[in-house]
C-alpha positions in Angstrom: 258.1 184.1 145.8 255.9 181.3 147.8 254.0 184.0 149.5 253.1 186.0 146.2 252.4 182.7 144.4 249.9 181.8 147.5 248.2 185.3 147.0 247.7 185.2 143.1 246.1 182.1 143.7 243.7 182.9 146.4 242.7 186.2 144.5 241.9 183.7 141.6 240.5 180.9 143.7 238.1 184.0 145.4 237.5 185.4 142.2 236.7 182.6 140.8 233.7 181.5 143.0 232.4 184.9 143.1 231.5 184.9 139.5 230.3 181.2 139.9 228.7 182.9 143.0 227.2 185.9 140.6 226.0 183.2 138.0 223.3 181.5 140.1 221.7 184.1 141.1 218.5 183.9 141.2 215.7 185.9 138.7 213.2 187.7 141.0 209.9 185.9 142.0 207.1 186.8 140.2 203.9 187.6 141.6 201.1 185.1 139.7 198.3 186.9 140.8 200.1 190.2 139.7 200.9 188.5 136.6 197.4 186.8 135.8 195.8 190.7 136.5 198.4 192.2 134.2 196.7 189.4 131.6 193.7 190.5 132.6 194.3 194.4 131.9 196.0 193.4 128.8 193.3 191.4 127.3 191.3 194.4 127.9 193.2 197.3 126.7 195.7 196.2 124.3 194.9 192.8 122.3 193.1 194.6 120.1 196.1 195.7 118.5 199.0 193.9 120.0 199.2 190.0 119.8 201.1 188.9 122.7 201.8 185.8 121.6 203.6 186.5 118.6 206.0 189.5 117.8 204.3 189.6 114.3 202.3 193.0 113.9 198.8 192.8 114.2 197.8 196.7 114.4 200.9 197.6 116.9 203.2 195.5 117.2 203.5 191.5 118.4 204.6 192.0 122.3 205.8 188.5 122.6 210.0 188.6 123.7 209.4 192.8 124.3 211.8 192.3 127.5 214.2 190.1 125.7 214.3 192.7 122.5 216.8 196.2 123.2 214.8 198.3 122.2 211.1 199.3 120.8 209.9 200.9 117.8 210.4 204.0 118.6 214.0 203.4 119.3 213.9 203.4 123.4 215.8 201.4 125.0 212.9 198.6 126.6 212.8 199.0 130.3 210.2 199.3 132.7 210.4 202.7 132.6 210.3 203.8 129.1 207.1 200.5 128.8 205.4 202.4 131.0 205.7 205.7 129.4 204.9 204.6 126.1 201.8 203.1 128.0 200.9 206.1 130.0 201.6 208.5 126.2 201.2 206.6 124.0 202.6 207.0 120.5 201.5 208.1 117.5 199.0 205.4 116.6 198.9 204.0 120.0 196.1 206.6 122.6 197.9 207.7 125.9 196.3 205.1 129.2 197.4 207.1 131.4 194.4 208.4 133.0 192.7 205.0 131.9 195.1 202.4 133.9 195.6 202.6 137.8 199.2 202.5 138.1 198.6 198.8 139.8 196.4 198.2 136.4 199.9 199.3 134.7 202.1 197.1 137.3 200.3 193.8 136.2 200.4 194.6 132.9 204.3 195.4 132.7 204.4 192.1 134.9 202.9 190.5 133.0 204.9 192.0 129.1 207.4 190.4 131.1 206.4 187.0 130.9 205.6 186.7 127.2 
């Protein structure tokens, strides 16, 4: 009985330690130069229709807090892949930027959007 109690306490201590450790994970580092490049791409290509400072609609939706939302206006979940797809394909009111932006510019843009 004492052995099983010790095992149970050890298991609880280990799982509690793992939970504390899991809660202390660091967010991935953001490359400031990449974000700055993404901001330039945004200002050049996106700011005419999208507002980075609010979630309010301009011509297209405001993008403040984009990656904290669960879905885009089209109902798709917000992930890097779906945002990139939207940039590439466009939508009903948004042109495609597939051939306008390089893959590196899209990476930078997405890095910037994650900071909003």
